[in-house]
C-alpha positions as CSV (number, residue, x, y, z in Angstrom):
1,X,2.5,6.4,5.2
2,X,-0.9,7.7,6.3
3,X,0.0,11.3,5.3
4,X,0.0,11.5,1.5
5,X,2.3,14.6,1.7
6,X,5.0,12.3,3.1
7,X,5.2,10.1,0.0
8,X,8.3,11.7,-1.3
9,X,11.7,10.5,-2.4
10,X,14.8,12.4,-1.3
11,X,17.2,13.2,-4.1
12,X,20.0,15.4,-2.8
13,X,20.8,18.1,-0.2
14,X,22.5,21.2,-1.6
15,X,23.1,24.1,0.7
16,X,21.7,22.1,3.6
17,X,18.3,21.9,2.0
18,X,16.8,18.5,1.2
19,X,15.2,18.2,-2.2
20,X,12.4,15.7,-2.4
21,X,10.2,14.6,-5.2
22,X,6.6,13.4,-4.5
23,X,5.6,10.1,-6.1
24,X,2.6,11.8,-7.7
25,X,4.9,14.1,-9.6
26,X,6.1,11.1,-11.6
27,X,2.5,10.0,-12.1
28,X,1.2,13.3,-13.4
29,X,4.3,14.1,-15.5
30,X,4.0,10.6,-17.1
31,X,0.4,11.3,-17.9
32,X,1.3,14.7,-19.5
33,X,4.1,13.0,-21.4
34,X,1.8,10.2,-22.8
35,X,-1.0,12.7,-23.5
36,X,1.3,14.8,-25.8
37,X,3.0,11.8,-27.4
38,X,-0.4,10.1,-28.3
39,X,-2.1,13.4,-29.3
40,X,-3.6,13.3,-32.8
41,X,-1.4,15.0,-35.4
42,X,1.6,15.2,-33.0
43,X,4.9,15.6,-34.9
44,X,7.1,16.3,-31.8
45,X,9.5,13.6,-30.9
46,X,9.1,11.8,-27.6
47,X,12.6,12.9,-26.6
48,X,11.8,16.6,-26.9
49,X,8.6,16.2,-25.1
50,X,10.3,14.3,-22.2
51,X,13.1,16.9,-22.0
52,X,10.6,19.8,-22.0
53,X,7.8,18.4,-19.9
54,X,9.9,16.6,-17.2
55,X,13.5,17.8,-17.0
56,X,13.3,21.5,-18.0
57,X,10.1,22.0,-15.9
58,X,11.8,20.3,-12.9
59,X,14.9,22.5,-13.1
60,X,13.0,25.8,-13.4
61,X,10.6,24.9,-10.5
62,X,13.5,23.8,-8.4
63,X,15.4,27.1,-9.0
64,X,12.2,29.0,-8.1
65,X,11.9,27.2,-4.8
66,X,15.6,27.8,-4.0
67,X,14.7,31.5,-4.5
68,X,12.2,31.2,-1.6
69,X,14.7,29.4,0.5
70,X,17.5,31.9,0.1
71,X,15.0,34.8,0.5
72,X,13.9,33.3,3.8
73,X,17.5,32.9,5.0
74,X,18.1,36.6,4.0
75,X,15.5,37.8,6.5
76,X,16.8,35.6,9.4
77,X,14.7,32.5,8.7
78,X,15.7,28.9,8.0
79,X,15.0,26.6,5.0
80,X,15.0,22.9,5.5
81,X,13.2,21.1,2.6
82,X,11.9,21.6,-1.0
83,X,9.1,19.3,-2.2
84,X,8.5,19.0,-5.9
85,X,5.0,17.7,-6.4
86,X,2.4,17.6,-9.2
87,X,1.2,21.2,-8.7
88,X,4.7,22.7,-8.6
89,X,7.0,23.1,-5.6
90,X,6.8,23.8,-1.9
91,X,9.6,25.3,0.1
92,X,9.6,24.6,3.8
93,X,10.8,28.0,5.2
94,X,10.5,29.2,8.7
95,X,10.8,33.0,8.8
96,X,10.0,35.7,11.5
97,X,6.3,36.5,11.9
98,X,6.6,39.9,10.2
99,X,5.0,41.1,6.9
100,X,8.3,42.3,5.6
101,X,10.0,38.9,6.1
102,X,7.0,37.1,4.7
103,X,6.9,39.3,1.6
104,X,10.6,39.1,0.8
105,X,10.6,35.3,1.2
106,X,7.6,35.0,-1.2
107,X,8.9,37.5,-3.7
108,X,12.3,35.8,-4.0
109,X,10.7,32.9,-5.9
110,X,9.2,35.0,-8.8
111,X,12.4,37.1,-8.7
112,X,14.3,34.0,-9.8
113,X,11.9,33.6,-12.8
114,X,12.5,37.2,-13.7
115,X,16.2,36.8,-13.5
116,X,16.1,33.7,-15.7
117,X,14.0,35.5,-18.3
118,X,16.5,38.3,-18.4
119,X,19.4,35.9,-18.7
120,X,17.7,34.0,-21.5
121,X,16.7,37.3,-23.2
122,X,20.3,38.5,-23.2
123,X,21.6,35.2,-24.6
124,X,19.0,35.3,-27.4
125,X,19.6,38.9,-28.2
126,X,23.3,38.2,-28.5
127,X,22.5,35.6,-31.2
128,X,20.2,38.1,-33.0
129,X,16.8,36.8,-31.8
130,X,13.9,38.2,-29.7
131,X,12.2,35.7,-27.3
132,X,8.6,34.8,-27.8
133,X,6.7,36.2,-24.8
134,X,3.3,35.0,-25.9
135,X,2.1,32.6,-23.2
136,X,-0.4,31.0,-25.7
137,X,2.2,30.2,-28.3
138,X,3.5,26.7,-29.0
139,X,6.8,26.2,-27.2
140,X,7.7,23.3,-29.5
141,X,7.3,25.4,-32.7
142,X,9.3,28.2,-30.8
143,X,8.8,31.1,-33.2
144,X,11.3,33.9,-32.7
145,X,11.9,37.1,-34.7
146,X,15.4,37.8,-35.8
147,X,15.9,41.6,-35.5
148,X,18.8,41.6,-37.9
149,X,16.9,40.4,-41.0
150,X,13.3,40.7,-39.9
151,X,12.6,37.0,-40.5
152,X,10.6,34.8,-38.0
153,X,12.6,31.6,-37.3
154,X,11.2,28.4,-35.9
155,X,12.3,25.0,-34.7
156,X,12.1,21.9,-37.0
157,X,8.4,21.6,-35.9
158,X,7.4,24.9,-37.5
159,X,7.7,26.3,-41.0
160,X,8.5,29.8,-42.1
161,X,9.2,30.0,-45.8
162,X,10.8,33.1,-47.5
163,X,11.7,34.2,-51.0
164,X,14.1,37.0,-51.7
165,X,12.4,39.9,-53.5
166,X,14.0,42.3,-56.0
167,X,15.3,44.6,-53.2
168,X,16.7,41.7,-51.3
169,X,14.1,41.9,-48.6
170,X,12.8,38.7,-47.1
171,X,9.1,38.2,-48.0
172,X,7.1,35.5,-46.2
173,X,5.2,33.1,-48.5
174,X,3.7,30.6,-46.0
175,X,2.9,30.2,-42.3
176,X,3.3,27.0,-40.2
177,X,-0.4,26.4,-40.3
178,X,-0.7,26.7,-44.1
179,X,2.1,24.2,-44.7
180,X,2.0,21.7,-41.9
181,X,-1.8,21.4,-41.2
182,X,-2.1,18.2,-43.3
183,X,1.2,16.7,-42.3
184,X,1.8,14.3,-39.4
185,X,5.5,13.5,-39.4
186,X,8.6,15.6,-39.4
187,X,10.0,13.7,-42.4
188,X,7.0,14.5,-44.5
189,X,7.2,18.1,-43.3
190,X,10.8,18.5,-44.4
191,X,10.1,16.8,-47.8
192,X,7.2,19.2,-48.4
193,X,9.4,22.2,-47.6
194,X,12.1,21.0,-50.1
195,X,9.6,20.8,-52.9
196,X,8.6,24.4,-52.4
197,X,11.9,25.7,-53.5
198,X,11.9,28.5,-50.9
199,X,14.3,29.2,-48.0
200,X,13.2,27.9,-44.7
201,X,14.0,30.0,-41.6
202,X,15.2,27.5,-39.1
203,X,16.8,28.6,-35.8
204,X,19.8,26.7,-34.3
205,X,18.8,24.0,-31.8
206,X,20.5,25.6,-28.9
207,X,18.6,28.9,-29.6
208,X,15.3,27.0,-29.8
209,X,15.9,25.4,-26.3
210,X,16.9,28.8,-24.8
211,X,13.7,30.2,-26.1
212,X,11.7,27.3,-24.7
213,X,13.4,27.8,-21.3
214,X,12.4,31.5,-21.5
215,X,8.9,30.7,-22.4
216,X,8.5,28.1,-19.6
217,X,10.0,30.5,-17.0
218,X,7.8,33.3,-18.2
219,X,4.6,31.2,-18.1
220,X,5.3,29.9,-14.6
221,X,6.0,33.5,-13.5
222,X,2.6,34.7,-14.8
223,X,0.8,31.7,-13.4
224,X,2.4,32.1,-9.9
225,X,1.3,35.7,-9.7
226,X,-2.4,34.7,-9.7
227,X,-3.8,36.1,-6.4
228,X,-4.8,32.8,-4.9
229,X,-3.4,30.4,-2.3
230,X,-1.1,28.6,-2.4
231,X,0.4,30.5,-5.3
232,X,2.9,33.3,-4.7
233,X,0.4,35.9,-5.9
234,X,-1.9,35.1,-3.0
235,X,1.0,35.2,-0.6
236,X,2.1,38.6,-1.9
237,X,-1.4,39.9,-1.6
238,X,-1.5,38.7,2.0
239,X,1.8,40.5,2.7
240,X,0.6,43.7,1.1
241,X,-2.7,43.8,3.1
242,X,-0.9,42.7,6.2
243,X,1.6,45.7,5.9
244,X,-1.3,48.1,5.9
245,X,-3.8,46.5,8.3
246,X,-3.0,43.3,10.3
247,X,-2.2,39.6,9.8
248,X,-5.8,38.4,10.0
249,X,-7.1,40.7,7.4
250,X,-4.2,39.9,5.1
251,X,-5.1,36.2,5.1
252,X,-8.8,36.9,4.8
253,X,-8.5,39.2,1.8
254,X,-6.1,36.9,0.0
255,X,-8.3,33.9,0.7
256,X,-11.5,35.5,-0.7
257,X,-9.6,36.7,-3.7
258,X,-8.4,33.2,-4.2
259,X,-12.0,31.9,-4.1
260,X,-12.8,34.2,-7.0
261,X,-9.7,33.2,-9.0
262,X,-10.3,29.5,-8.4
263,X,-13.9,29.7,-9.5
264,X,-12.9,31.5,-12.7
265,X,-10.2,28.8,-13.4
266,X,-12.8,26.1,-12.7
267,X,-15.1,27.7,-15.3
268,X,-12.2,27.8,-17.8
269,X,-11.4,24.1,-17.1
270,X,-14.9,23.1,-17.9
271,X,-15.1,25.2,-21.0
272,X,-11.8,23.9,-22.4
273,X,-12.2,20.3,-21.0
274,X,-8.9,20.5,-19.1
275,X,-8.7,18.0,-16.3
276,X,-5.4,19.3,-14.9
277,X,-6.7,22.9,-14.8
278,X,-9.8,21.6,-12.9
279,X,-7.5,19.9,-10.4
280,X,-5.6,23.1,-9.9
281,X,-8.8,25.1,-9.5
282,X,-10.1,22.7,-6.9
283,X,-6.8,22.7,-5.0
284,X,-6.7,26.5,-5.0
285,X,-10.2,26.6,-3.6
286,X,-9.4,24.1,-0.9
287,X,-6.1,25.9,0.0
288,X,-8.1,29.2,0.5
289,X,-10.6,27.4,2.7
290,X,-7.9,25.6,4.6
291,X,-6.0,28.8,5.3
292,X,-9.1,30.4,6.8
293,X,-9.8,27.4,8.9
294,X,-6.2,27.3,10.2
295,X,-6.4,31.0,11.0
296,X,-9.5,30.4,13.1
297,X,-7.8,27.6,15.0
298,X,-4.7,29.6,15.6
299,X,-6.7,32.4,17.2
300,X,-8.4,30.0,19.6
301,X,-12.0,30.1,21.0
302,X,-11.6,33.5,22.6
303,X,-10.7,35.5,19.5
304,X,-8.3,38.5,19.8
305,X,-10.1,40.3,22.7
306,X,-10.8,43.2,20.4
307,X,-14.0,44.0,22.3
308,X,-12.0,44.6,25.5
309,X,-12.2,43.0,28.9
310,X,-15.6,44.7,29.8
311,X,-17.5,42.0,28.0
312,X,-16.1,39.4,30.5
313,X,-17.6,41.4,33.5
314,X,-21.2,40.9,32.3
315,X,-23.5,38.1,33.5
316,X,-22.4,34.8,32.3
317,X,-24.4,33.8,29.2
318,X,-25.8,30.3,29.0
319,X,-23.2,27.9,27.7
320,X,-23.5,27.3,24.0
321,X,-24.5,23.9,22.7
322,X,-21.4,22.0,21.5
323,X,-21.1,21.8,17.7
324,X,-20.4,18.6,16.0
325,X,-16.9,18.8,14.5
326,X,-16.7,17.5,11.0
327,X,-14.1,15.2,9.5
328,X,-12.2,17.9,7.7
329,X,-12.0,20.2,10.7
330,X,-10.8,17.3,12.9
331,X,-8.2,16.6,10.3
332,X,-7.1,20.2,10.2
333,X,-7.0,20.4,14.0
334,X,-4.8,17.2,14.1
335,X,-2.4,18.6,11.5
336,X,-2.2,21.9,13.4
337,X,-1.5,20.2,16.7
338,X,1.1,18.0,15.0
339,X,2.8,21.0,13.5
340,X,2.8,22.9,16.8
341,X,4.3,19.9,18.6
342,X,7.0,19.5,15.9
343,X,7.8,23.2,16.2
344,X,8.1,23.0,20.0
345,X,10.5,20.1,19.7
346,X,12.6,21.9,17.1
347,X,12.7,25.0,19.3
348,X,13.9,22.9,22.3
349,X,16.6,21.3,20.1
350,X,17.7,24.8,18.9
351,X,17.8,26.2,22.4
352,X,20.0,23.3,23.5
353,X,22.3,23.8,20.6
354,X,22.4,27.6,21.3
355,X,23.6,26.8,24.9
356,X,26.3,24.5,23.5
357,X,27.5,27.2,21.1
358,X,27.6,29.8,23.9
359,X,29.7,27.5,26.0
360,X,32.0,27.0,23.0
361,X,32.4,30.8,22.6
362,X,33.1,31.1,26.3
363,X,35.8,28.5,26.2
364,X,37.4,28.9,22.7
365,X,36.2,32.3,21.5
366,X,33.9,33.4,18.7
367,X,36.5,32.8,16.0
368,X,36.2,29.0,16.4
369,X,32.6,29.0,15.1
370,X,32.0,27.7,11.6
371,X,30.0,29.6,9.0
372,X,27.0,27.4,9.6
373,X,27.1,27.9,13.4
374,X,27.3,31.7,12.9
375,X,24.2,31.6,10.7
376,X,22.4,29.5,13.2
377,X,23.2,31.9,16.1
378,X,22.1,34.9,14.0
379,X,18.8,33.2,13.1
380,X,18.1,32.3,16.7
381,X,19.1,35.7,18.0
382,X,16.7,37.3,15.4
383,X,13.9,35.1,16.6
384,X,14.4,36.2,20.2
385,X,14.5,39.8,19.1
386,X,11.2,39.4,17.3
387,X,9.6,37.9,20.4
388,X,10.3,41.0,22.5
């Protein structure tokens, strides 16, 4: 209970991966839900807000994290847990310490968003609509162009009125802002539309929700590609630099780019008075700092010996004065030590199970192994190859 990251509720375990939801996810989503419901001039029903803000967001984030998990397994790694929390999702994936394995695992998450956008686009195109790719548009209004008649269709929360001209072409006569700016309820909006005598371009409900799902997956994709930890953009930047230089420089470049991105986001949060955006900016800034601190602790007090052994042959310098370790650094050191201890225990358990499976093969043959046991042996074998 002392670790806030452990305050999660297990939901289910598909494909051997535990899906857990952090308690703060419910708190933040409840706040977002109430904020939209109580917003001045809101005409969106609480049911649509709940379905969009909580359930649809949860499903798309979960599919994104499963992409990371299956990407990690594809490169010989193992995925154990998915945590859904207020700032998105976290996939607990253990992959080989290689830039290629790292990059594939990270890229698999955004690839799921791309695939979802393509699927939603195909469905909408089959119905005659083009998805709205404007990330600043209102997903509840959900404006879409119908390429068959040239009209722009909306949900019941938007208004597009058309009259038929002499040539039969659809001519717009009003926009959602012009008609609904003084209305606060859907019933009043519908009554005002009826009085106009024009045709209203309303999209079917299922088309509206497909477009909302497209918009949400598209926005999450764009946001995740920001080059800052812990977002996928920062991880991909690390893998790109790592492939051309080394592991340390990859983390350093990605972390400092993250500093810049988080500061810009912090400025935007203050300018637009967005508390959630400010929280994201501060967390991104902290994640970049934490990653650099973890890198320093992983390398140890002697660095990487890049200066060679000759520096050790010189006269012993006077011992440096011990530095006072701050609270945050002690906390990071404790977490790193805890993680290393847990990894050591897991490796010991895996080695024991590997010995048992080898005995099973010797006695009964390889054909008696289950699919899960085969994947386990392939993962452990890949780990031993990477060590050599």
